[in-house]
DOMAR-987166 format. One line per 4 residues: for each residue x negated, y negated, z of N, C-alpha, C. Coordinates in steps of 0.05 Angstrom, whole numbers, m for minus. Atoms other than C-alpha are relative to their C-alpha. Example, Ala and Ser with C-alpha at 12.3 -4.5 7.8 and 13.67 -1.06 7.14 Angstrom:
2
m18/24/0/m246/90/156/m18/m24/0 | 16/24/m1/m273/21/143/15/m22/14
//
This chain:
210
m19/m9/15/m1711/m5481/6249/28/3/19 | m21/m1/m16/m1635/m5492/6277/4/34/7 | m11/m25/7/m1608/m5423/6300/22/m2/m10 | m22/m8/12/m1562/m5394/6252/18/11/14
m23/m12/m7/m1491/m5371/6265/15/15/m16 | m23/m18/17/m1449/m5312/6240/m21/12/m8 | 18/m26/15/m1483/m5249/6202/m7/m7/m30 | 14/6/30/m1493/m5271/6129/m20/m22/4
21/23/m5/m1529/m5337/6159/m21/7/11 | 22/m6/m16/m1571/m5305/6203/m16/16/m15 | 11/m19/14/m1593/m5244/6151/m7/m23/m24 | 10/23/28/m1601/m5313/6098/m22/m3/15
18/22/m18/m1643/m5351/6148/m30/19/13 | 27/m17/2/m1688/m5289/6160/m13/6/m13 | 20/m2/18/m1707/m5272/6095/m11/m20/m12 | 6/23/0/m1720/m5339/6089/m20/m3/12
17/3/m9/m1762/m5346/6142/m26/26/2 | 21/m22/7/m1799/m5278/6127/m21/m2/m23 | 14/5/27/m1817/m5295/6057/m22/m31/7 | 11/14/m7/m1841/m5362/6084/m27/12/9
18/2/m9/m1889/m5330/6134/m13/20/m15 | 16/m16/26/m1909/m5273/6082/m12/m16/m16 | 17/24/16/m1930/m5334/6039/m24/m7/11 | 21/12/m7/m1969/m5362/6090/m17/11/12
19/m16/m18/m2002/m5312/6135/m6/30/m12 | m1/m26/8/m1988/m5247/6092/15/27/16 | m18/m17/m18/m1947/m5182/6109/m12/13/25 | 16/m12/m18/m2002/m5153/6149/5/m17/25
10/20/m31/m2013/m5213/6200/26/m9/6 | m33/16/m5/m1933/m5233/6199/12/24/19 | m21/m19/m7/m1891/m5198/6256/31/m6/3 | m26/4/m7/m1822/m5191/6272/3/m24/22
m7/24/m22/m1825/m5232/6331/m9/m23/m12 | m5/22/11/m1849/m5287/6292/14/m2/m19 | m26/5/28/m1797/m5282/6232/19/m9/25 | m28/4/m16/m1750/m5278/6300/0/m28/18
5/24/m10/m1782/m5343/6330/4/m19/m15 | m7/23/30/m1777/m5379/6261/25/m8/6 | m18/13/14/m1704/m5376/6261/14/0/37 | m8/3/m24/m1698/m5381/6343/24/26/9
m18/m21/m11/m1660/m5315/6363/m24/25/9 | 23/m23/m4/m1689/m5256/6394/m7/21/m15 | 14/m19/17/m1732/m5202/6364/23/18/m1 | m22/m16/m3/m1679/m5151/6380/24/m6/m10
m28/6/18/m1625/m5184/6335/m4/5/m28 | 11/0/20/m1666/m5172/6280/11/29/m3 | m11/m29/15/m1646/m5097/6276/30/1/1 | m33/0/10/m1570/m5115/6265/m1/3/m25
m3/0/28/m1591/m5127/6200/m30/18/m17 | 31/m13/7/m1667/m5087/6183/m1/19/18 | 8/m15/m17/m1694/m5029/6205/m26/0/12 | 27/18/m8/m1762/m5060/6209/m14/m16/m26
13/31/24/m1811/m5111/6171/4/11/m25 | m6/m8/19/m1814/m5059/6117/19/m6/m26 | m24/11/17/m1740/m5078/6091/m5/m32/m10 | m2/20/5/m1756/m5147/6094/m12/m5/m26
15/1/21/m1815/m5137/6042/9/13/m17 | m13/m7/26/m1774/m5097/5999/21/m16/m14 | m12/20/11/m1722/m5144/5996/m8/m21/m10 | 6/17/18/m1757/m5198/5974/m9/4/m23
17/m5/18/m1802/m5160/5927/26/13/m26 | m18/m9/17/m1738/m5125/5895/19/m21/m8 | m11/23/2/m1702/m5190/5901/m7/m18/m22 | 5/19/22/m1744/m5226/5862/m2/12/m32
3/m15/27/m1748/m5174/5805/26/0/m16 | m27/7/12/m1675/m5172/5797/10/m25/m10 | m5/25/9/m1673/m5241/5796/m12/m12/m27 | 19/10/25/m1723/m5252/5740/13/21/m24
m5/m16/25/m1696/m5199/5699/34/m3/m14 | m28/12/14/m1619/m5230/5698/m5/m17/m9 | 11/22/15/m1659/m5288/5684/1/m2/m26 | 12/m11/22/m1686/m5257/5625/25/6/m21
m28/m9/20/m1618/m5223/5601/15/m33/m4 | m24/18/0/m1580/m5292/5611/m15/m16/m24 | 16/21/16/m1635/m5332/5575/2/13/m36 | m3/m11/16/m1630/m5282/5520/25/0/m21
m36/0/15/m1552/m5278/5506/9/m14/m18 | m17/16/12/m1526/m5294/5453/m20/m7/m28 | 22/9/18/m1590/m5305/5412/m11/24/m18 | 6/m22/18/m1602/m5268/5349/m32/m7/m17
31/m3/13/m1670/m5298/5310/m18/1/19 | 21/m14/m21/m1725/m5265/5337/m27/m20/16 | 17/20/m12/m1774/m5328/5346/11/m19/15 | m16/11/m18/m1719/m5357/5382/m4/9/23
m4/m13/m24/m1711/m5306/5430/m22/m3/9 | 21/2/m4/m1786/m5309/5436/m7/m26/20 | 8/26/m12/m1786/m5379/5456/23/m7/26 | m19/7/m25/m1724/m5375/5504/m16/24/20
10/m15/m17/m1760/m5314/5536/m29/m14/15 | 27/12/m15/m1825/m5353/5545/10/m33/22 | m16/18/m17/m1780/m5413/5577/2/10/22 | m4/m18/m26/m1754/m5364/5622/m14/1/16
24/m13/m6/m1818/m5339/5638/m7/m19/14 | 23/22/m17/m1853/m5400/5663/23/m21/11 | m17/17/m11/m1789/m5439/5688/4/20/20 | m6/m21/m15/m1775/m5373/5729/m27/m5/25
13/m14/m13/m1840/m5365/5758/m12/m33/12 | 1/23/m2/m1854/m5442/5767/16/m8/32 | m21/6/m20/m1790/m5448/5812/2/24/22 | 3/m24/m17/m1807/m5382/5846/m28/8/21
29/1/m10/m1882/m5396/5868/m8/16/27 | 8/m21/m30/m1869/m5363/5939/m2/23/m3 | m11/m21/m1/m1834/m5305/5917/m17/15/m17 | 20/m8/20/m1879/m5290/5856/m30/7/16
28/m2/m16/m1946/m5296/5904/6/23/12 | m5/m20/m21/m1918/m5245/5956/1/29/m29 | m9/m24/22/m1896/m5197/5892/m27/7/m12 | 22/m11/9/m1968/m5202/5863/m20/14/30
17/m12/m17/m2005/m5198/5931/4/24/18 | m4/m19/m16/m1963/m5153/5968/13/35/m5 | 0/m22/16/m1952/m5095/5924/m10/30/12 | 18/m20/m14/m2001/m5051/5963/13/4/28
m8/m12/m30/m1957/m5056/6033/24/9/m4 | m24/m14/m8/m1902/m5027/6003/m8/30/m2 | 6/m26/m9/m1881/m4955/6020/5/14/m41 | 0/m6/30/m1892/m4909/5950/22/3/m19
m17/10/14/m1821/m4911/5929/7/m18/m2 | m12/34/4/m1808/m4979/5935/m19/m8/m22 | 23/5/25/m1872/m4987/5895/5/5/m31 | m14/m2/28/m1851/m4951/5839/26/m13/m17
m27/19/15/m1787/m4986/5833/m2/m27/m8 | 6/30/10/m1822/m5052/5830/m13/4/m24 | 6/m7/26/m1868/m5027/5778/17/m3/m19 | m9/m5/23/m1818/m4996/5740/26/m21/m2
m14/27/8/m1774/m5063/5742/m20/m20/m16 | 15/7/15/m1833/m5098/5719/m9/8/m25 | m12/m9/38/m1835/m5055/5658/14/2/m16 | m21/10/7/m1775/m5066/5645/1/m24/m14
2/21/8/m1787/m5134/5639/m21/m12/m23 | 24/6/26/m1853/m5131/5599/16/15/m30 | m14/m21/19/m1813/m5080/5551/10/m20/m21 | m18/16/15/m1766/m5140/5529/m15/m17/m13
22/18/11/m1825/m5184/5518/m11/21/m30 | 14/m16/17/m1863/m5133/5475/17/8/m27 | m17/m2/21/m1800/m5116/5436/4/m16/m18 | 3/22/13/m1798/m5178/5421/m18/m17/m28
28/9/13/m1869/m5189/5397/m5/20/m26 | 9/m16/16/m1864/m5126/5357/24/m6/m29 | m34/8/20/m1793/m5150/5326/m21/m19/m19 | 19/27/12/m1839/m5211/5304/m14/9/m20
25/m12/8/m1896/m5179/5281/19/10/m33 | m8/m23/22/m1848/m5126/5238/14/m19/m30 | m14/14/20/m1808/m5184/5201/m16/m22/m11 | 23/29/14/m1874/m5229/5179/6/m25/11
0/30/m6/m1859/m5284/5224/m19/1/31 | 21/m6/m10/m1914/m5267/5269/m21/16/m8 | 32/m12/1/m1989/m5248/5260/m13/6/24 | 11/m11/m27/m1998/m5207/5322/m31/18/m5
26/m17/3/m2071/m5180/5336/m3/16/14 | m3/m24/m20/m2048/m5136/5397/29/1/16 | m28/2/m11/m1982/m5131/5420/m1/1/32 | 6/2/m32/m2002/m5110/5493/m15/m22/8
16/24/m13/m2052/m5157/5497/14/m32/7 | m6/22/7/m2014/m5209/5477/31/m2/20 | m18/m3/m21/m1952/m5201/5519/m16/2/29 | 12/12/m25/m2005/m5197/5581/m4/m31/5
m1/29/9/m2020/m5265/5556/25/m18/20 | m22/11/m10/m1954/m5286/5566/7/3/28 | m6/m5/m29/m1942/m5253/5635/m19/m11/17 | 16/20/m17/m2000/m5290/5660/m5/m27/2
m7/25/m5/m1988/m5359/5643/19/m1/16 | m16/6/m22/m1923/m5351/5687/m8/m5/20 | 17/m6/m22/m1963/m5324/5739/m18/m24/10 | 18/27/m3/m2011/m5383/5730/5/m20/9
m15/29/m8/m1963/m5437/5729/5/2/27 | m11/m2/m20/m1937/m5409/5788/m21/m5/25 | 18/m5/m21/m2000/m5421/5831/m6/m34/0 | m5/27/7/m2007/m5493/5809/16/m25/m6
m18/14/4/m1947/m5524/5795/9/m17/24 | m11/8/m20/m1918/m5576/5835/20/m27/m13 | m21/14/7/m1851/m5616/5819/m8/m28/m5 | 17/25/m3/m1891/m5680/5835/m16/m7/m14
18/0/11/m1946/m5666/5791/4/m23/m25 | 5/19/30/m1967/m5707/5722/7/7/m18 | m26/m11/31/m1921/m5661/5668/16/11/25 | m27/m7/m13/m1856/m5648/5688/2/30/m8
m19/m31/2/m1829/m5572/5687/4/1/m36 | m18/0/30/m1796/m5590/5610/m27/m6/m17 | 24/2/9/m1871/m5611/5586/m20/18/2 | 22/m16/m13/m1912/m5555/5622/13/25/m26
m9/m28/15/m1857/m5502/5590/0/0/m35 | 13/8/30/m1862/m5541/5517/m19/6/m4 | 33/m5/6/m1942/m5541/5514/m1/29/4 | 7/m23/m6/m1941/m5471/5540/14/18/m25
m17/m11/19/m1886/m5449/5489/m23/m1/m26 | 14/5/17/m1928/m5473/5436/m26/21/m7 | 26/m17/m9/m1991/m5439/5457/2/23/m3 | m3/m32/7/m1967/m5373/5460/11/2/m27
m14/m6/28/m1926/m5380/5394/m29/4/m19 | 24/3/16/m1997/m5400/5366/m12/24/2 | 15/m31/3/m2029/m5336/5392/17/18/m6 | m19/m15/8/m1978/m5296/5371/1/2/m34
m3/1/24/m1988/m5319/5298/18/m10/m10 | m13/16/21/m1931/m5353/5280/m6/m23/m3 | 5/26/15/m1925/m5406/5233/m4/m30/10 | m4/29/m12/m1943/m5480/5240/32/m11/m4
m30/18/18/m1872/m5497/5199/23/1/30 | m18/m9/m23/m1840/m5458/5256/m4/m10/19 | 4/6/m19/m1872/m5477/5308/7/m36/6 | 0/28/3/m1869/m5550/5292/33/m2/2
m24/9/m9/m1790/m5541/5290/8/1/24 | m9/m8/m28/m1785/m5515/5354/m7/m23/15 | 14/27/m16/m1827/m5570/5378/25/m29/m3 | m19/28/13/m1775/m5621/5341/29/6/17
m27/m1/m18/m1714/m5587/5373/5/m6/27 | 3/2/m25/m1739/m5591/5436/0/m30/8 | 6/31/m2/m1761/m5668/5424/30/m12/3 | m26/11/10/m1686/m5674/5406/16/0/30
m13/m3/m19/m1661/m5641/5465/m8/m11/33 | 6/18/m25/m1705/m5675/5519/20/m21/12
//
């Protein structure tokens, strides 16, 4: 990797290098010396941007949660129909996890490596994200648009699909991201007990937009 120039570019390169190394080797097995070597700077120069290795992990894990929450807000903005909001939330969830597989992996595997305060912050943001999904599922059930067996388990199932997709999705794979999203939306809505007619309408709209 070429030597970065400029403070912002150095910080960006440093965080990119840290994310890659944490993903490949784990947080504990990665040293700041390795991060510095990855971007061809002296290890002491890292301290112009961070206080220690824990800053890098904190920034990665808080950053991915902030990005996920922002993506969710954007996906739901301007939508009022609860099933359409559910569809949009699931679409966003799967695309985000497929596109941020490295950061998702770090977030799931390195929570234990955060300090107590940072761990509580990340968990609170996860709860905030899941609450949006839970409210959507509850609203769909309350409106008679879904036949939900268990709200919490249904939300966990949706969350798990995104995490699972992040482990195997490859852009050059047999299925495109649009196909993966469309099929998983149908799976999620079926397990939520959304009517076949509504699901068929969603599939038809997706086919037109493809």
